[in-house]
SEGU-255103 format. One record per residue: chain; y, z, x of N, C-alpha, C in turn; residue number from 1. Coordinates in Angstrom, 1 decimal. Layout:
<recs>
- chain:n_c2:n_c3:n_c1:ca_c2:ca_c3:ca_c1:c_c2:c_c3:c_c1:resi
- A:Y:Z:X:Y:Z:X:Y:Z:X:NUM
...
</recs>
This chain:
<recs>
- chain:n_c2:n_c3:n_c1:ca_c2:ca_c3:ca_c1:c_c2:c_c3:c_c1:resi
- A:-15.1:-47.6:124.4:-13.9:-47.0:124.6:-14.4:-45.5:125.1:1
- A:-13.8:-44.9:126.3:-14.1:-43.6:126.8:-12.9:-42.7:126.6:2
- A:-13.1:-41.7:125.8:-12.0:-40.7:125.5:-12.1:-39.5:126.6:3
- A:-11.2:-39.4:127.6:-11.3:-38.4:128.5:-10.5:-37.2:128.2:4
- A:-11.0:-36.0:127.8:-10.3:-35.0:127.4:-10.4:-34.0:128.5:5
- A:-9.0:-33.6:129.1:-9.0:-32.6:130.2:-8.8:-31.3:129.6:6
- A:-9.1:-30.4:130.3:-8.9:-28.8:129.9:-7.4:-28.5:129.6:7
- A:-7.1:-27.7:128.7:-5.9:-27.2:128.3:-5.3:-26.4:129.3:8
- A:-4.0:-26.5:129.8:-3.4:-25.8:130.8:-3.2:-24.4:130.5:9
- A:-3.6:-23.3:131.1:-3.6:-21.9:130.6:-2.2:-21.4:130.9:10
- A:-2.0:-20.3:130.1:-0.8:-19.4:130.4:-1.0:-18.5:131.4:11
- A:-2.2:-17.9:131.3:-2.5:-16.8:132.2:-3.0:-17.5:133.3:12
- A:-2.9:-16.7:134.7:-3.3:-17.0:135.8:-4.9:-17.0:136.0:13
- A:-5.4:-18.0:136.6:-6.8:-17.8:136.8:-7.4:-19.3:137.2:14
- A:-8.8:-19.0:137.6:-9.4:-20.1:138.1:-10.9:-20.1:138.6:15
- A:-11.4:-21.1:139.2:-12.7:-20.9:139.6:-13.2:-21.9:140.5:16
- A:-14.1:-21.6:141.4:-14.6:-22.6:142.5:-16.2:-22.8:142.3:17
- A:-16.6:-23.8:142.7:-18.0:-24.3:142.5:-18.3:-24.9:143.8:18
- A:-19.5:-24.6:144.6:-19.8:-25.2:145.8:-21.3:-25.5:145.7:19
- A:-21.8:-26.8:145.9:-23.2:-27.2:145.7:-23.5:-27.9:147.0:20
- A:-24.8:-27.9:147.3:-25.3:-28.8:148.2:-26.8:-29.2:148.0:21
- A:-27.4:-30.2:148.5:-28.7:-30.6:148.3:-29.3:-31.6:149.3:22
- A:-30.2:-32.2:149.0:-31.0:-33.3:150.0:-30.0:-34.4:150.0:23
- A:-30.5:-35.2:151.0:-29.8:-36.4:151.3:-28.3:-36.3:151.5:24
- A:-28.0:-35.0:152.2:-26.7:-34.7:152.7:-25.6:-34.7:151.4:25
- A:-26.3:-34.2:150.2:-25.3:-34.0:149.1:-24.5:-32.8:149.3:26
- A:-23.3:-33.0:148.9:-22.2:-31.7:148.7:-21.3:-32.1:147.5:27
- A:-21.0:-30.9:147.1:-19.8:-31.1:145.9:-19.2:-29.6:146.1:28
- A:-17.7:-30.0:146.0:-16.7:-29.0:145.7:-16.0:-29.1:144.7:29
- A:-15.9:-28.1:143.8:-15.0:-28.4:142.6:-14.2:-27.0:142.6:30
- A:-12.9:-27.2:142.5:-11.9:-26.0:142.3:-10.9:-26.2:141.3:31
- A:-10.5:-25.2:140.8:-9.7:-25.4:139.4:-8.8:-24.0:139.4:32
- A:-7.6:-24.2:139.3:-6.5:-23.0:139.5:-5.6:-23.4:138.4:33
- A:-5.0:-22.3:137.6:-4.0:-22.7:136.6:-3.2:-21.3:136.3:34
- A:-2.2:-21.6:135.2:-1.4:-20.4:134.9:0.0:-21.0:134.5:35
- A:0.7:-20.4:133.7:2.2:-20.6:133.2:2.2:-22.1:132.9:36
- A:1.1:-22.7:132.2:1.3:-24.1:131.6:0.9:-25.2:132.6:37
- A:0.3:-24.8:133.9:0.1:-25.8:134.8:-1.4:-25.5:135.2:38
- A:-2.0:-26.7:135.5:-3.4:-26.7:135.9:-3.6:-27.9:137.0:39
- A:-4.4:-27.2:138.0:-4.7:-28.3:139.1:-6.3:-28.2:139.2:40
- A:-6.8:-29.3:139.3:-8.4:-29.5:139.3:-8.6:-30.5:140.5:41
- A:-9.5:-30.0:141.5:-9.8:-31.0:142.5:-11.4:-31.0:142.6:42
- A:-11.9:-32.3:142.9:-13.2:-32.4:143.2:-13.5:-33.2:144.4:43
- A:-14.4:-32.6:145.2:-14.8:-33.7:146.4:-16.4:-33.7:146.4:44
- A:-16.7:-35.0:146.5:-18.2:-35.0:146.4:-18.5:-36.3:147.4:45
- A:-19.7:-36.0:148.2:-20.2:-36.7:149.1:-21.8:-36.8:149.1:46
- A:-22.4:-37.6:149.8:-24.0:-37.8:149.7:-24.4:-39.0:150.4:47
- A:-25.6:-39.0:150.5:-26.3:-40.3:151.2:-26.7:-41.3:150.1:48
- A:-26.7:-41.0:148.8:-26.9:-42.0:147.8:-28.6:-41.9:147.6:49
- A:-29.0:-42.8:146.4:-30.4:-42.9:146.1:-31.1:-43.9:147.2:50
- A:-30.4:-44.7:147.8:-30.9:-45.9:148.6:-30.4:-45.7:150.2:51
- A:-31.0:-46.4:151.0:-30.6:-46.2:152.5:-29.2:-47.0:152.5:52
- A:-28.4:-46.5:153.5:-27.1:-47.2:153.7:-26.1:-47.2:152.2:53
- A:-26.2:-46.2:151.5:-25.5:-46.0:150.6:-24.8:-44.6:150.3:54
- A:-24.3:-44.1:151.5:-23.5:-43.0:151.4:-22.0:-43.1:150.6:55
- A:-21.7:-42.0:150.3:-20.4:-42.1:149.4:-19.6:-40.8:149.7:56
- A:-18.4:-40.9:149.7:-17.4:-40.0:149.8:-16.2:-40.2:148.9:57
- A:-15.8:-39.1:148.0:-14.7:-39.2:147.0:-14.0:-37.9:146.9:58
- A:-12.8:-38.1:146.6:-11.9:-37.0:146.2:-11.2:-37.4:144.9:59
- A:-11.0:-36.3:144.1:-10.5:-36.5:142.9:-9.6:-35.4:142.3:60
- A:-8.2:-35.6:142.3:-7.1:-34.7:142.0:-6.6:-34.6:140.9:61
- A:-6.5:-33.9:139.6:-5.9:-33.9:138.6:-4.7:-32.7:138.4:62
- A:-3.7:-33.1:137.9:-2.8:-32.2:137.7:-2.2:-32.3:136.2:63
- A:-2.0:-31.1:135.6:-1.7:-31.2:134.2:-0.6:-30.2:133.9:64
- A:0.5:-30.5:133.0:1.5:-29.4:132.8:2.1:-29.4:131.4:65
- A:1.9:-28.3:130.7:2.1:-28.3:129.4:3.2:-27.2:129.1:66
- A:4.2:-27.7:128.2:5.4:-26.8:128.0:5.9:-26.9:126.4:67
- A:6.1:-25.8:125.7:6.9:-25.6:124.5:8.1:-25.6:124.6:68
- A:8.6:-26.8:124.2:10.1:-26.9:124.3:11.0:-26.1:123.4:69
- A:10.5:-26.2:122.1:11.1:-25.5:120.8:10.0:-25.2:120.1:70
- A:10.2:-24.6:119.0:9.1:-24.2:118.0:8.4:-25.4:117.3:71
- A:9.2:-26.6:117.3:8.6:-27.9:116.8:8.2:-29.0:117.8:72
- A:8.6:-28.7:119.1:8.5:-29.8:120.2:7.7:-29.1:121.3:73
- A:6.9:-30.1:121.9:6.1:-29.6:123.0:5.9:-31.0:123.9:74
- A:5.7:-30.8:125.2:5.6:-31.9:126.2:4.4:-31.6:127.2:75
- A:3.6:-32.6:127.4:2.4:-32.5:128.4:2.6:-33.7:129.3:76
- A:2.5:-33.3:130.7:2.6:-34.3:131.8:1.4:-34.2:132.6:77
- A:0.7:-35.4:132.9:-0.5:-35.6:133.7:-0.4:-36.6:134.9:78
- A:-1.0:-36.2:135.9:-1.0:-36.9:137.2:-2.4:-37.0:137.8:79
- A:-3.0:-38.0:138.3:-4.3:-38.1:138.8:-4.1:-38.9:140.0:80
- A:-4.9:-38.5:141.1:-5.1:-39.2:142.4:-6.7:-39.1:142.7:81
- A:-7.2:-40.4:142.8:-8.6:-40.6:143.1:-8.7:-41.6:144.4:82
- A:-9.6:-41.2:145.2:-9.9:-41.8:146.5:-11.4:-42.0:146.7:83
- A:-11.9:-43.2:147.0:-13.4:-43.1:147.4:-13.6:-44.1:148.5:84
- A:-14.5:-43.8:149.3:-14.8:-44.6:150.5:-16.5:-44.5:150.5:85
- A:-17.1:-45.7:150.0:-18.6:-45.7:150.0:-19.1:-46.8:150.6:86
- A:-20.5:-46.7:151.1:-21.2:-47.9:151.5:-21.8:-48.4:150.4:87
- A:-21.2:-49.3:149.4:-21.8:-49.5:148.3:-22.1:-51.1:148.3:88
- A:-23.5:-51.5:148.2:-24.0:-52.9:148.4:-23.9:-53.7:146.9:89
- A:-23.9:-55.0:146.8:-23.9:-55.5:145.7:-25.3:-56.3:145.5:90
- A:-26.2:-56.0:146.6:-27.5:-56.7:146.5:-28.4:-55.6:146.0:91
- A:-29.5:-56.1:145.3:-30.5:-55.3:144.9:-31.9:-55.6:145.8:92
- A:-33.0:-55.7:145.2:-34.1:-55.8:146.0:-34.9:-56.8:145.4:93
- A:-35.5:-57.7:146.2:-36.3:-58.7:145.6:-37.7:-57.9:145.3:94
- A:-38.7:-58.6:144.7:-39.8:-57.9:144.2:-40.7:-57.6:145.4:95
- A:-40.7:-58.6:146.5:-41.6:-58.4:147.7:-40.9:-57.1:148.6:96
- A:-39.5:-57.1:148.6:-38.9:-56.1:149.1:-39.2:-54.8:148.6:97
- A:-39.2:-54.8:147.4:-39.7:-53.4:146.7:-41.0:-53.1:147.0:98
- A:-42.0:-54.0:147.1:-43.4:-53.6:147.3:-43.8:-53.4:148.6:99
- A:-43.1:-54.1:149.7:-43.5:-53.9:151.0:-42.5:-52.8:151.8:100
- A:-41.5:-52.8:151.2:-40.6:-51.7:152.2:-40.1:-50.7:151.3:101
- A:-40.2:-50.4:150.0:-39.9:-49.3:149.3:-38.7:-49.3:148.6:102
- A:-38.5:-48.5:147.5:-37.4:-48.4:146.5:-36.1:-48.2:147.3:103
- A:-36.2:-47.3:148.3:-35.0:-47.0:149.0:-34.3:-47.8:150.0:104
- A:-35.1:-49.0:150.3:-34.7:-49.9:151.3:-33.4:-50.7:150.8:105
- A:-32.5:-50.8:152.0:-31.3:-51.3:151.7:-30.6:-51.7:153.1:106
- A:-30.8:-52.8:153.5:-30.4:-53.2:154.9:-28.6:-53.2:155.1:107
- A:-28.0:-53.4:154.2:-26.6:-53.8:154.1:-25.8:-52.6:154.5:108
- A:-25.8:-52.3:155.7:-25.1:-51.0:156.3:-23.5:-51.3:156.6:109
- A:-23.3:-52.8:156.5:-21.8:-52.9:156.6:-21.0:-53.2:155.5:110
- A:-21.6:-53.2:154.3:-20.8:-53.3:153.0:-20.0:-52.0:152.9:111
- A:-18.9:-52.2:152.3:-18.0:-51.1:151.9:-17.2:-51.1:150.8:112
- A:-17.0:-50.0:149.9:-16.4:-50.1:148.7:-15.2:-49.0:148.8:113
- A:-13.8:-49.3:148.8:-13.0:-48.3:149.1:-11.9:-48.7:147.9:114
- A:-11.5:-47.5:147.2:-10.7:-47.5:146.2:-9.5:-46.3:146.4:115
- A:-8.5:-46.7:145.6:-7.3:-45.7:145.4:-6.8:-46.1:144.1:116
- A:-6.9:-44.9:143.4:-6.1:-44.9:142.1:-5.1:-43.8:141.9:117
- A:-4.1:-44.2:141.2:-3.0:-43.1:140.8:-2.5:-43.4:139.4:118
- A:-2.5:-42.3:138.7:-2.2:-42.4:137.3:-1.3:-41.4:136.8:119
- A:-0.2:-41.6:136.0:0.8:-40.8:135.5:0.6:-40.9:134.0:120
- A:1.1:-40.0:133.1:1.1:-40.1:131.8:2.0:-38.8:131.2:121
- A:2.7:-39.0:130.0:3.6:-38.0:129.5:3.3:-38.2:127.9:122
- A:3.1:-37.1:127.3:3.0:-36.9:125.8:4.1:-36.0:125.3:123
- A:4.7:-36.5:124.2:5.8:-35.6:123.6:5.3:-35.5:122.1:124
- A:5.2:-34.2:121.6:4.8:-33.9:120.2:5.9:-33.3:119.6:125
- A:6.1:-33.9:118.3:7.2:-33.2:117.5:6.9:-33.0:116.1:126
- A:6.8:-31.8:115.6:6.5:-31.5:114.3:7.8:-31.6:113.2:127
- A:7.8:-32.8:112.8:8.9:-33.0:111.9:9.1:-32.2:110.7:128
- A:7.8:-32.0:110.2:7.7:-31.1:108.9:6.1:-30.3:109.1:129
- A:5.9:-29.7:108.1:4.6:-28.8:108.3:3.4:-29.8:108.3:130
- A:3.6:-31.0:107.6:2.5:-31.9:107.5:2.6:-33.2:108.1:131
- A:3.9:-33.5:108.9:4.3:-34.6:109.5:4.6:-34.4:111.0:132
- A:4.0:-35.2:111.8:3.8:-34.9:113.4:4.0:-36.4:114.0:133
- A:5.0:-36.3:114.9:5.3:-37.6:115.8:4.9:-37.4:117.2:134
- A:3.9:-38.2:117.6:3.2:-38.1:118.9:3.6:-39.4:119.8:135
- A:4.3:-39.2:120.9:4.7:-40.3:121.8:4.1:-40.3:123.2:136
- A:3.6:-41.4:123.4:2.7:-41.1:124.7:3.1:-42.3:125.7:137
- A:3.3:-42.2:127.0:3.7:-43.2:127.8:2.8:-43.0:129.1:138
- A:2.4:-44.2:129.7:1.5:-44.1:130.9:1.5:-45.1:131.8:139
- A:1.2:-44.9:133.1:1.1:-45.8:134.1:0.0:-45.6:135.1:140
- A:-0.9:-46.6:135.5:-1.9:-46.5:136.6:-2.0:-47.7:137.5:141
- A:-2.3:-47.2:138.7:-2.3:-48.2:139.7:-3.8:-48.1:140.4:142
- A:-4.5:-49.2:140.6:-5.8:-49.0:140.9:-6.3:-50.1:141.9:143
- A:-6.5:-49.8:143.1:-6.6:-50.6:144.3:-8.1:-50.7:144.8:144
- A:-8.9:-51.8:144.7:-10.3:-51.9:145.0:-10.6:-52.7:146.0:145
- A:-11.1:-52.6:147.1:-11.4:-53.5:148.3:-13.0:-53.3:148.5:146
- A:-13.8:-54.3:148.1:-15.2:-54.3:148.1:-15.6:-55.4:149.1:147
- A:-16.2:-55.2:150.3:-16.5:-56.1:151.4:-18.0:-56.0:151.3:148
- A:-18.7:-57.2:151.1:-20.1:-57.3:151.1:-20.7:-58.5:151.7:149
- A:-22.0:-58.5:152.4:-22.6:-59.5:153.1:-23.3:-60.4:152.3:150
- A:-23.7:-60.0:151.2:-24.8:-60.8:150.2:-24.6:-60.2:148.9:151
- A:-24.4:-61.3:147.9:-24.4:-60.7:146.5:-26.0:-60.9:145.9:152
- A:-26.7:-62.0:146.3:-28.0:-62.2:145.7:-28.8:-62.7:147.1:153
- A:-30.2:-62.8:146.6:-31.2:-63.4:147.8:-31.2:-64.9:147.7:154
- A:-30.2:-65.5:147.1:-30.2:-66.9:146.9:-28.9:-67.7:147.4:155
- A:-27.9:-66.9:147.5:-26.5:-67.3:148.2:-26.7:-67.8:149.5:156
- A:-25.8:-68.6:150.1:-25.8:-69.1:151.4:-25.1:-68.3:152.5:157
- A:-24.5:-67.3:152.1:-23.7:-66.6:153.1:-24.4:-66.2:154.2:158
- A:-25.6:-65.9:154.3:-26.3:-65.4:155.5:-27.5:-66.2:156.0:159
- A:-27.5:-67.6:155.5:-28.3:-68.7:155.9:-29.5:-68.6:155.0:160
- A:-30.2:-69.7:155.0:-31.5:-69.9:154.2:-32.6:-69.1:154.9:161
- A:-32.6:-69.1:156.4:-33.7:-68.2:156.9:-33.5:-66.8:156.4:162
- A:-32.4:-66.1:156.5:-32.0:-64.9:156.0:-32.7:-64.6:154.6:163
- A:-32.3:-65.5:153.8:-32.7:-65.4:152.4:-34.3:-65.6:152.3:164
- A:-34.9:-66.3:153.0:-36.4:-66.5:153.0:-37.0:-65.3:153.5:165
- A:-36.6:-64.6:154.4:-37.2:-63.3:154.9:-37.1:-62.2:153.7:166
- A:-36.1:-62.2:152.9:-36.0:-61.2:151.9:-37.0:-61.5:150.7:167
- A:-37.0:-62.8:150.5:-37.8:-63.3:149.5:-39.4:-62.9:149.7:168
- A:-39.6:-62.8:151.1:-40.9:-62.7:151.6:-41.3:-61.2:151.8:169
- A:-40.1:-60.4:151.7:-40.3:-58.9:151.8:-40.3:-58.6:153.4:170
- A:-39.6:-59.4:154.2:-39.4:-58.9:155.6:-38.3:-58.3:155.8:171
- A:-38.4:-57.3:156.8:-36.9:-56.6:156.9:-35.9:-57.5:157.7:172
- A:-34.5:-57.5:157.2:-33.6:-58.5:157.8:-32.7:-57.7:158.7:173
- A:-32.1:-58.3:159.7:-31.0:-57.8:160.5:-29.7:-58.3:159.9:174
- A:-28.8:-57.3:159.6:-27.6:-57.6:159.0:-26.5:-58.1:160.1:175
- A:-26.9:-57.7:161.3:-26.1:-57.9:162.4:-25.9:-59.6:162.7:176
- A:-27.1:-60.1:162.5:-27.4:-61.6:162.8:-26.6:-62.4:161.6:177
- A:-26.0:-61.8:160.4:-25.4:-62.6:159.4:-23.7:-62.4:159.7:178
- A:-23.1:-63.3:160.5:-21.7:-63.3:160.9:-21.0:-63.8:159.8:179
- A:-21.1:-63.1:158.7:-20.3:-63.3:157.3:-20.0:-62.0:156.6:180
- A:-18.9:-61.9:156.1:-18.7:-60.9:155.1:-17.6:-61.5:154.1:181
- A:-17.7:-61.0:152.8:-16.7:-61.5:151.8:-16.0:-60.2:151.4:182
- A:-14.8:-60.5:151.3:-13.9:-59.1:150.7:-13.4:-59.6:149.4:183
- A:-13.9:-58.8:148.2:-13.5:-59.1:146.8:-12.3:-58.1:146.7:184
- A:-11.0:-58.3:146.7:-10.0:-57.5:146.8:-9.4:-57.5:145.5:185
- A:-9.1:-56.4:144.8:-8.4:-56.4:143.4:-7.6:-55.3:143.4:186
- A:-6.3:-55.6:142.6:-5.3:-54.5:142.4:-5.0:-54.5:141.2:187
- A:-5.1:-53.5:140.3:-4.8:-53.4:138.9:-3.4:-52.5:138.7:188
- A:-2.5:-53.0:137.8:-1.5:-52.1:137.3:-1.7:-52.1:135.8:189
- A:-1.3:-51.0:135.1:-1.4:-51.0:133.6:-0.4:-49.8:133.3:190
- A:0.6:-50.3:132.2:1.4:-49.3:131.8:1.8:-49.5:130.3:191
- A:2.3:-48.6:129.6:2.4:-48.9:128.2:3.0:-47.5:127.5:192
- A:3.4:-47.7:126.2:3.9:-46.7:125.3:3.5:-46.7:124.1:193
- A:3.3:-45.7:123.3:2.8:-45.7:122.0:3.3:-44.4:121.1:194
- A:4.2:-44.6:120.1:4.7:-43.5:119.4:3.6:-43.8:118.1:195
- A:3.2:-42.5:117.6:2.3:-42.6:116.4:2.7:-41.2:115.4:196
- A:3.0:-41.6:114.2:3.3:-40.8:113.1:2.1:-40.3:112.6:197
- A:1.8:-38.9:112.3:0.6:-38.6:111.5:1.2:-37.6:110.4:198
- A:0.5:-38.1:109.2:0.9:-37.3:107.9:-0.4:-36.8:107.2:199
- A:-0.5:-35.4:107.2:-1.6:-34.7:106.7:-1.4:-34.3:105.1:200
- A:-2.2:-34.7:104.3:-1.9:-34.4:102.8:-3.4:-34.1:102.2:201
- A:-3.3:-33.8:101.0:-4.5:-33.6:100.3:-5.6:-34.6:100.3:202
- A:-5.3:-35.7:100.3:-6.2:-36.8:100.3:-6.8:-36.9:101.7:203
- A:-6.2:-36.6:102.8:-6.8:-36.7:104.1:-5.7:-36.8:105.2:204
- A:-5.8:-37.7:106.0:-4.8:-37.9:107.0:-4.2:-39.3:107.1:205
- A:-3.1:-39.8:107.1:-2.6:-41.0:107.4:-1.9:-41.2:108.8:206
- A:-2.4:-42.3:109.7:-1.4:-42.4:110.9:-1.2:-43.7:110.9:207
- A:0.4:-43.9:111.4:1.0:-45.3:111.7:1.7:-45.1:113.1:208
- A:1.7:-46.3:113.6:2.4:-46.4:114.8:2.5:-47.8:115.5:209
- A:3.0:-47.8:116.6:3.1:-49.2:117.4:2.6:-48.9:118.8:210
- A:2.2:-49.8:119.3:1.7:-49.7:120.9:2.2:-50.9:121.5:211
- A:2.6:-50.9:122.7:2.8:-51.9:123.8:2.3:-51.6:125.0:212
- A:1.6:-52.6:125.6:0.9:-52.3:126.8:0.9:-53.5:127.7:213
- A:1.0:-53.4:129.0:1.0:-54.5:130.0:-0.2:-54.4:131.0:214
- A:-0.9:-55.1:131.3:-2.0:-55.2:132.2:-1.9:-56.3:133.4:215
- A:-1.9:-56.0:134.7:-1.9:-57.0:135.5:-3.0:-56.8:136.6:216
- A:-3.5:-57.9:137.0:-4.5:-58.0:138.1:-4.3:-58.9:139.0:217
- A:-4.3:-58.4:140.3:-4.0:-59.3:141.6:-5.3:-59.5:142.2:218
- A:-6.0:-60.6:142.1:-7.4:-60.9:142.6:-7.4:-61.7:143.8:219
- A:-8.0:-61.3:144.8:-8.2:-62.2:146.0:-9.6:-62.1:146.7:220
- A:-9.9:-63.1:147.3:-11.1:-63.2:148.1:-10.7:-63.5:149.6:221
- A:-11.3:-62.7:150.5:-11.1:-63.0:152.0:-12.5:-63.1:152.4:222
- A:-12.8:-64.2:153.2:-14.0:-64.5:153.9:-13.9:-64.2:155.3:223
- A:-14.7:-63.1:156.0:-14.5:-62.9:157.4:-15.8:-63.4:158.0:224
- A:-15.8:-63.6:159.4:-16.9:-64.3:160.3:-17.6:-63.4:161.1:225
- A:-17.5:-62.1:160.7:-18.4:-61.1:161.5:-18.9:-60.0:160.6:226
- A:-19.9:-59.3:160.9:-20.5:-58.4:159.8:-19.7:-57.4:159.3:227
- A:-18.7:-57.0:160.2:-17.8:-55.8:160.0:-16.4:-56.1:159.8:228
- A:-16.1:-57.6:159.6:-14.8:-57.8:159.5:-14.2:-57.3:158.2:229
- A:-13.0:-57.1:158.4:-12.0:-56.7:157.1:-10.6:-57.5:157.1:230
- A:-10.9:-58.7:157.6:-9.8:-59.6:157.3:-10.6:-61.1:157.7:231
- A:-9.8:-62.2:157.3:-10.3:-63.6:157.5:-9.6:-64.6:156.7:232
- A:-10.2:-65.6:156.3:-9.7:-66.6:155.5:-9.6:-66.3:154.0:233
- A:-8.3:-66.6:153.5:-8.0:-66.3:152.0:-8.7:-67.6:151.2:234
- A:-9.5:-67.4:150.4:-10.1:-68.6:149.6:-9.8:-68.4:148.1:235
- A:-9.3:-67.2:147.6:-9.0:-67.1:146.3:-7.6:-66.1:146.2:236
- A:-6.7:-66.5:145.4:-5.6:-65.7:145.3:-5.0:-66.1:143.8:237
- A:-5.0:-65.2:143.0:-4.4:-65.5:141.6:-4.0:-64.2:141.0:238
- A:-3.1:-64.3:140.1:-2.5:-63.1:139.4:-2.7:-63.4:137.9:239
- A:-3.4:-62.4:137.2:-3.8:-62.4:135.9:-2.9:-61.2:135.0:240
- A:-2.3:-61.5:134.0:-1.6:-60.5:133.4:-1.7:-60.6:131.8:241
- A:-1.7:-59.6:131.2:-1.9:-59.6:129.7:-0.8:-58.5:129.1:242
- A:-0.2:-59.1:128.0:0.8:-58.2:127.2:-0.1:-58.0:125.9:243
- A:0.0:-56.7:125.5:-0.6:-56.4:124.2:0.3:-55.7:123.3:244
- A:0.4:-56.0:122.1:1.4:-55.2:121.0:0.7:-55.1:119.7:245
- A:0.7:-54.1:119.3:0.1:-53.6:117.9:0.8:-52.9:116.9:246
- A:0.6:-52.9:115.8:1.1:-52.2:114.8:0.3:-51.5:114.0:247
</recs>
């Protein structure tokens, strides 16, 4: 479990900006501004990655708003938008490729990893008594991921036996000669709600609550007939859903 903690939204106006650059076309822009209970945080990152044909570009925007409604109640709203367009391959290196062509070698220039994520959440905090607090959280997230790749391993038959034999022998391959690409397309929806009561006393802290959550995955695979195809024959199409309840 990863617990993401975002900065508190400030009341006083202020912010900062950070700009970085480096080798392999690395660039990073981070800007944050806030005030009156509102915080906006934006990150842009790009670079060529650690291997050949592994360039990446992403944008991440986070918004947060906090407001004290009464002496006993407060609310926090959050929104997130994340987009990435990267040349990410699923294939590693054979031992012969590593030895003869080097650690940065990666011929799969046609692979693509494109994601789009949007998230919303709201939290309401209510101090019922000095030692008794009710916190209610609700959330929703949408995540779309399209991953197109020409080969997963050096043993699959997607790019022919001769193509695989060259990789095993440590010889450079021509990905343009592989008239095939597979799109592993996924869409995830998740939403839920959780009220939680916290009682602090001399013995420690007691928490009690309920949680309801729905997760859905739309899972498809599309096979194309050219190196850079982004459409083709649908070979897998299924929907997986889960409902979870806890007390």
